[in-house]
TORDREN-406228 format. One record per residue: x, y, z of N, C-alpha, C, O in turn. Coordinates in steps of 0.2 Angstrom, whole numbers, plus 5000, padded with zeros to 4 digits. Layout:
XYZXYZXYZXYZ ...
This chain:
492750015063493050025056492849965051492849905053 492649985045492449925041493049905037493449945034 493149835038493749805035493649745030493149715032 494049735025493949685021494549645019495149665021 494449585017495049545015494949525008494449495006 495449535004495549514997495949454996496549454998 495649394995495949334995495949305002496449285005 495249285003495149265010495049185011494849165016 495149145006495049075006495649035008495548975009 496249065008496849025010496949025018496449045022 497448995020497648985027497649055030497449065036 498049095027498149165030497549205030497349235035 497149195025496449225025496049205030495649245033 496049135031495649105036495749135043495349145047 496449145045496649165051496449245052496249265057 496549285046496349355047495549355048495349395052 495149315045494449315046494349295054493949325057 494649245056494549225063494649275068494249295073 495249315067495449365071494949425071494749455076 494849445065494449505063493649495065493349545068 493449435065492749425067492649445074492149465076 493149425078493149445086493449505088493549515094 493649545083494049605085493549665087493049675084 493649695093493149745096493049805092492549845093 493549825087493549885084493349875076493449925072 493149815074493149805067492449775065492149735069 492249795060491649765056491849735050492149775045 491849665049492149635043491549635038491049605039 491749675033491249685028491349655021490849655017 491949625020492149595013492649545014493149545017 492449485010492949435010492949405003492349385001 493449414999493449394992493749324991494249304994 493449294986493749234983493449214976492849204976 493849214971493649204964493349124964492849114961 493749084967493549014967492848994971492448954969 492749034976492249014981491649074981491249074986 491649114976491149174976490449144977490249104973 490149174982489449154983489349104988488849094991 489849074990489849024996489949055003490249105003 489649025008489749055014490449045016490748985015 490749085020491449085022491549015026492048985026 491048995030491148945035491148875031491348825034 491048875025491048815021491848795019492048745018 492248855018492948845017493348845023493848815024 493048885028493448885035492948865040492548905043 492848795041492348765045492348785052491848785056 492948805055493048825062492648895063492548915069 492448925058492048995059491248985058490949035059 491048925058490348905058490048935064490248915070 489448975063489148995069489449065072489149105076 489949085068490249155070490149205065490249265066 489949185059489849235054489449205048489449145047 488949245045488549225039488849255033488549265028 489449285033489749325028489849275022490049215023 489749295016489849255010490449285006490549345006 490849245003491349264998491049294992490549284990 491349354990491249384984491749384979492349374981 491649394973492149404968492549464969492349514972 493149464966493649524967493449584963493349574957 493249644965493149704962493549754965493149794969 494149764964494549814967494249884967494349934971 493949904961493649964960493049984965492950044967 492749934968492249944973492349934980491949934985 493049914981493249904988493149964993492849954998 493250024990493250084994492450094996492350125001 492050064993491350074995491150035001490650055004 491549985002491349935007491849935013491649915019 492449965012492949955017493350025018493350065013 493550035024494050085025494750065025495250095024 494849995027495449965027495449895024494949865025 495949875020495849805017496549775017497049805017 496449705019497049665019497049625012496549595010 497649625009497649595002498149535003498749535004 497749475003498049415005498049364998497749314998 498449394993498449354987499149334986499649354989 499349294981499949264979500449314977500349374975 501149304979501649344977501649354969501449314965 501749414967501649434960500949454958500849484952 500449444962499749464960499549524963499149564961 499849544969499649604973499849664969499549714969 500449664965500649714961500149734956500149794954 499749684954499249704948498649744951498349774947 498449734957497849764959498049824964497549864965 498649834966498849884971498749954968498449994972 498949974962498850044960498150064961497950124963 497650024959496950044959496750044966496350094968 496950004971496750004978497050064981496650104985 497650084979497950144982497550204980497450254984 497350204974497050264971496350274974496050324974 496050214977495350214980495350254986494850274989 495950254989495950294996495950255002495950275008 495850185001495850145007496550135010497050135007 496550115017497150095020497250025018496849985017 497950005017498049935014498549905019499049935021 498449835020498949795023499049735018498649695018 499649735015499749685010500149625013500649635017 499849565012500149505015500649475010501049425012 500749495004501149464999501849495000502049535004 502349464996503049494996503149554992503749574991 502649574988502749624983502949694985503149734981 502849704992503049774994503549775000503549825004 503849715001504249705007504949735007505249765011 505249735000505849754999505949824997505549844992 506349864999506449934997506749944990506649994987 507249904989507649904983507249864977507249804978 507049904972506749864967507149814963506849764961 507749824963508249774960508249714964508349654961 508149714970508049654974507549604972507649544973 507049634969506449584966506749544960506549484959 507149574956507449534951507949484953507949424951 508249494959508749444962508349394965508549334964 507849404969507549354974506949334971506749274973 506549364967505949344965505849334958505349314955 506349354954506349344947505949384942505749354937 505749444945505349484940505549554942505749574947 505449594937505549664937504949704940504349694938 505049734946504449764949504149814945504449864943 503449814944503149854939502949924943502849974939 502949924949502749994953503350014958503250014964 503950024956504550034960504450094964504650094970 504050144962503950204966503550194972503550234977 503150144971502650134977503050094983502750094988 503650064982503950034987504050074993504050054999 504250134992504350184998503750205002503850225007 503150194999502550205002502350155008502050175013 502650095007502450045011502950035017503550035016 502750025023503150015029503149935030502549905030 503749905032503749835033503349835040503649865045 502849785041502449785047502749745052502449695054 503249765055503549735061503549795067503949835068 502949795071502949845076503449855081503649905083 503849795082504349795087504949845084505349865088 504949845078505549885075505249955072505649995071 504649955069504450005065503750035068503350065064 503650035074503050065077502850135075502350145073 503350175076503250245074503050255067502550295065 503450225062503250225055502550205053502250225049 502450145057501750115055501150165057500650165054 501250195063500750245065500650295060500050325060 501150315056501050375052500850345045500750395040 500850285043500750255037500050235035499650225040 499850235029499250205027499350145023498850105021 499950125022500150065018500650025022501250045023 500449965023500949915027501049855023500549825020 501649825023501849765020501949715026502449725029 501549665026501749615032502349575030502449555024 502749565035503449525033503349455032502749425033 503849425029503849345028503849315035504149345039 503549255035503549215042504249195044504449215050 504649165040505349145042505749205043506249215048 505649265039506049325040505949355047506349375050 505249365048505149405055505349365061505549395066 505249295060505549255066506249265067506449265073 506649265062507349275062507549345064507949355068 507249395061507449465062507349475070507749515073 506749455073506649475080507149445084507349475089 507349385082507849345087508549385086508849385091 508749405080509349435079509449505080510049535082 508949545080508949615080509349645086509749695085 509249625092509549655097510349645097510649695099 510549585095511249575095511549625089512149645090 511249625084511549675078511549745080511949785080 510949765083510849835085511349855090511649915090 511549805095512049825100512849805098513249805102 512849795092513549785089513949725093514549735094 513649675094513949615098514149565094514549525096 513949565087514149505083514449525077514449575074 514849475074515149475067514549475062514249425061 514449535059513849535054514049515047513649515042 514649485046514849455040514649375040514749345035 514549355046514349275046513749265051513849245057 513149275048512549255051512249195048512149205042 512149145052511849085049511149075052511049065058 510649065048509949055050509748985047509748975041 509548935052509248875050508548875052508348875058 508048875047507348885049506948815047507148785042 506548805052506148745051505448765051505248805056 504948745046504348765046503848715045503948665041 503248725047502648675046502348675040502448725036 501948625038501648625031501148675029501148695023 500848715034500448765032500848825029500548865025 501448825030501848875027501848875019502048925016 501748815016501648805009501048835006500948825000 500548855010499948875007499448825007499548765008 498848845004498248795004498248754998497948704998 498548774993498548734986498948674987499548684988 498648614986499048554986499548544981499448564975 500048514982500648494978500848424979500648394984 501248394975501548334977501948334983501948284987 502248384985502648394991502248394997502448385003 501648414996501148425002500748365003500348355007 500748314998500348254998500548215004501148215006 500048195008500148165015500748105015501148105019 500748065010501248015010501948045009502448005011 502048095006502648125005502848175010503448195012 502348205013502448265018502548235025502948265029 502148185027502148155034502848125036503148095032 503148145042503748115044504348145042504948115043 504348205038504948225035505348275039505048315043 505948285038506348345039506748355033507248335032 506348395028506548395021506948465020506548515021 507548465018507848525016507648545009507748515005 507248605009506948615002507248684999507148694994 507648725003507948775001508548795005508648835009 509148755004509748755008510048825007510348845011 509948855001510248915000509748954995509348934992 509849024996509449064991508749074993508349094989 508549064999507849075001507649145001508049185003 507049164998506849234997506849275003506949335003 506649245009506649275015507249305017507349355022 507849275014508449305016508549375015508849415018 508249405009508249475007507949515012508249575014 507449495016507149535021507549545027507649595030 507849485029508249485035508849525034509049565038 509149525028509749565026509549635026509949685029 508949655023508749725023508649755030508949805031 508349715034508149745041508749745046508849795049 509249695045509749695050510349745047510649775051 510349755041510849805038510649875040511049915042 509949885041509749955043509949965050510150015052 509849905054510049915061510849925062511049955067 511149885058511949885059512249945056512849965057 511849985051512050035048512650015043513150055042 512649955041513149935036512849865033512349835036 513149845027512849785024513049725028513649715030 512549685030512649615033512549565028512249565023 512849505030512849445026512449395030512649375036 511949365027511549315030511549255026511349255020 511649195029511549125025511049095028511049075034 510449075024509849045027509748985024509848975017 509548935028509348865025508648855028508448865034 508148825024507448815026507348735025507548705021 506948715030506748645030506048635032505748675036 505648595028505048575030505048515035505348465034 504648525040504648475045503948455047503448475044 503848395051503248365052502848395057502748365063 502548455056502048485060501648535055501848545050 501048555057500648595053500748665054500848695048 500848685060501048755061501648765065501848725069 501948825064502548845068503148845064503348815059 503648895067504348905064504748905070504648925075 505348865069505948875074506548895069506748865065 506748955071507348985068507948975073507949005078 508448935071509048925075509548965071509748945066 509749015075510249065071510949065075510949065081 511449055071512149045073512549115072512549125066 512749145077513149205076513749205080513749165085 514249245078514849235081515049305084515049355081 515349305090515449375094516049405092516549365089 516149465092516749505090517249495096517849495094 517049495102517449485108517049445113516449435112 517349425118517049385123516449425126516549485128 515849395126515249435129514949395135514949335135 514849435140514549405146513849395145513549425141 513549345149512849335149512449395150511949405147 512649435155512249495157512249545151511749575151 512749545147512749595142512249575136511949615133 512149505135511649485130510949495133510549515129 510849485139510249495142510049565142509449585140 510549615143510449685143510249705135509749745135 510549675130510349685124509649675122509249715119 509449615124508749595123508249635127507749655124 508349645133507849675137507849755135507249785136 508349785133508349855131507949855124507649915123 508049805120507749815113507049795114506649825110 506749755118506049735119505849745126505749705130 505849815129505749825136505049805138504949785144 504549815134503849805136503449785130502849805129 503749745126503349715120502849665122502949615125 502249675120501649635122501749565119501449515122 502049555113502049485110502849455109502949415105 503249485113503949455114504049425121503849455126 504149355121504349325127505049295127505249265122 505349295133506049275133505949205136505749195142 506249155133506249085136506949055136507249035131 507149055142507849025144507848995151508049025156 507548935152507348915158507848855160508148825156 507848855167508348805170507948735171508348685172 507348735171506948675173506448665167506248705163 506148605167505548595163505748565156506348565154 505248545153505348515146505448575141505848565136 505148625141505248685137505648735139505448795141 506348725140506848765142507048825137507248875139 506848805131507048855125506448865121505948825122 506448915117505848925112505648865108506148825106 505048845107504848785104504148805100503748835104 504148795094503448815090502848785093502348805093 502948725097502348695100501948735105501348725106 502348775108502048815113501848885111501748935116 501848905105501648965102501048955097500749005095 500848895096500348885091499648915093499448905099 499348955089498748985090498849055094498349085096 499449075094499549135098499949185093500249165088 500049245095500449295091501049315095501449365093 501349265099501949275102502549255098502549215094 503149285099503749265097504149255103504349295107 504349185104504749165109505449165107505649145102 505949205111506649205110507049185115506949195121 507549145114508049125119508749115116508749125110 509149095120509849095117510249045121510149035127 510849025119511348995123512049015120512149035114 512549015125513149035123513648975122513648935127 514048975117514548925115515248965116515548985111 515448965123516049005124516648975121517149015119 516648915120517248885117517348905110517948915108 516848915106516948935099516749015098516649035092 516549045103516349115102515749125098515649175094 515249085100514649075096514049085101514049065106 513549125098512849125102512349095097512349105091 512049045100511449015097510849045099510649045104 510449085094509849115095509249075093509349045087 508749065097508249025095507549065095507449105100 507249065090506649105089506049065087506149035081 505449065090504949025088504249065087504149105091 503949055082503249085080502749035077502948985075 502149055078501649025073501649055067501549115066 501849025061501949055055501249085052501349135048 500749065054500049095052499849155056499449195054 500149165062499949215066500549275067500549315063 500949265071501549315072501949315065502249365063 501849255061502249255055501749285049501949285043 501149305050500749325045500149365048500149425049 499549325049498949365050498949405057498749455057 499249375062499349405068499749465068499449515071 500249465065500749525065500349585061500449645062 500049555056499649605051499149645055499049705055 498749605059498249635063498549685069498249735070 499149655072499449705076499649765073499649815076 499949765067500049825063499449865062499549925063 498949835060498249875059498149915066497949975066 498149875072498049905078498449965079498250025082 499149965078499550015079499350075074499350135076 499250055068499050105063498450155065498450215064 497950115067497350145069497250175076496750205077 497750165080497750195087497350145091497150175097 497150085089496850035094497350015099497950025098 497049975104497449935108497849895104497549855100 498549895105498949845100498749775101498949735096 498549755107498349685108497649665106497449605107 497249715104496549695102496449635097496749635092 496049595099495949535095496549485095496449425092 497049495099497649455098497849425105498249375105 497649455110497949435117497649365119497149375123 497949315117497649245120498249195120498749205117 498249155125498749105126498749055120498249045117 499349025119499348975114498948915116498748905122 498848865111498448805112499048755114499548745111 498848715120499348665122499048615126498648625130 499148545124499548525118499248535112498648535111 499648535107499448555100499848505095499748505089 
């Protein structure tokens, strides 16, 4: 299948390129970048030297269908909505990496993103690309919206408890910590080495945009409105997310009941691993041991004294939090092996 990437010069675009170049069912035919048009891809993504001679081209959405059967749109939030109508009309399958089609309620964009959605009727066409929750819908769709990195990390950790009605859905607290690559490739004062190195910086204690996705997905599972309080921190690592989620049980819950909820929710998921070990250094999920992989590691601990479950969920924000889960969704959509291009161990140490 001929596949292209619109906006391929960023961190997520680079990971899409890396995965798709080695994908057994894909011919990579297009990689766009206004800034680097005409340059070889490996000049921007030097890890790809020797793997491709593809050059960046300028964006021309009218001609995408001539080169691609499916396209990943990896452009900034608010930009995807401008090019999407023309892409949809071209007939190509689309996997959008921005936030522009993640939320079903158009009014939510005014609340969380500060703009009125220009294509509200198109929101229903897009399926949120979380195969563990929406596999059947993804199979039937031609339009996928990849979830936010901190959102999907939190959702996967919390979904089984919500689905099994084990927790108080009015008091869900998510404390997320993310590496510097989550801020994107464009440098800012906050990403300057002297300011970024060594930090545990709370940058969005309340009102983080990914809260909207967590609320949307957990509310659908609970069949009622849930309340989520999320805080985000920038920490001293390049890649990875750890979501520490605090939830409170409705009644006393046995350990076996919690395990049953997780194992029944994810009975044979290729990219979900449960980590709750009695020995070793990595007894709980840790971003360090998922870097470079498409895994989401999930674990938990019970605070019986306070009726609390601490859920720990770890991903690589550029893979299971972005490019990896997008390719996983493509595999499901197209009927490929779901693990194609993705089944590899994490890098350790990293």
